C-alpha positions, 0 to 999 in steps of 0.5 A: 765181748769177753768169754765170760759175757759170751757165755752168759749171753748163751746161757741167757738165750738157752734159758729163754728158749727153754722157758718158751719150750716149757710154756708151749708144752704146758699150753699143748698139754692143757689143750689136749686135756680140754679136748679129752674133756669135751669128748668125755662130756658127750657121754650121758645117760641119754647118749651112753654110746657114741660113734666117732662121727657123732662125737665129732659133730657134738664137739666140732672137733675133726674126726681124725682128732676125735679118733686119736683121743678116743683111741688114747682113752680106750687104751687107758680104760676110760672108754670101751669100744663096741666093735660091732658099731664102732661106737664107744661108751664110758669104761669101768675106769670112770666108775673106779674114779667115781667111786674114789671121789665118792669115798673121798667126799667129806659130805657123807661123813658129816651127814652120817650121824644125822641120817643114822639117827633118822633111821633109828627114829623112823625105822624106815629106809633113809636115802641121802642124794646129791644132784650130779647135774641131771639126776640125784645120786644116792651116796648113802642108804640107811636101813635096818637089817636082820639084826643091825643098822646097815649103811650102804654107800652107792652111786645109784641114780634117781630121777629128779621130777618123780622122787621126793629127793629130786623134787625137794632139790628142784623146788629151790632151783631156777626155773630154767634148770627145771625146764632143762631137766624136763626137756632132757628127761622127757618127764617119762611116766614110771607109774600112773602117778608120775607127773608128766606135765611141766606146768603141773610139776612147776605148781607142785615145786611151788608148794614144796617151797612153801612147805619145806618138804616133798612127797613121792606118792608112788610116782617113781615106783608103785607101792613106795611112798617117800618124803624128802627135804632139801639140804644146803651147803655153806653158802645156803645153796640147795645141792642135796636132799634126805628122804624117808621111804617105806611101803605105801601101807606104812606111809599113809598121809597121816604118817607122812605129815608126822614125819615131815618135821623130823625130815626137815629137822634132819635136813637142817641138821645136816646143812648146819654140819656142812656149814 
């Protein structure tokens, strides 16, 4: 073998070795990210604070691995530590990321003209909520201030089973999702009107599917009544809802009936804008 062939063989060998090392590095990085994701997924509204032992039990990862991960996440601000219990909770960096995602969403921008129009027609507060996997998250709120229309962008969350936006969403989902949410939420009673029986909730969701709108009859907050309708994405899947809210004295049954076509039309207009 001459010197040129020998050099080529060495070069090819080094290239193969380099490729293997790069591939191993990518695989290792992907595994680390998956483990971090498993850890972050453990934190919920029902379990906002967890110890290393609790995270280890939930993820089936060794405690030493969990400790290394939570330490890294704490250092970059994605987790905060409560030194008294040696427990962890999501850090403000996660709120920053959530706010950035919300700001980049195209959905609220497309929905805004229709939401603003509904507010001007009704004179009441309008909410636009998106389902986040367990609850409804408000991404836009329209209300009339002292002298002008005010748009508020928030990530405030609301229950599904006792709000008009939540029930408008749940009515068009598979029953197993409704049952899962009921189990997680426990159908807690917020007011004397809150539906706390699963069978009764399922019956109401069936009525909502037929009518196309949902009513919150002071179920989440005493003195507040709301009417909401479902919003669909480009595939026809219900993923959000829009609602009109007002004091109970301004929202008697007769007015809710009159608002129903307006809310349904607004939801349909938003769905069309998104498609």
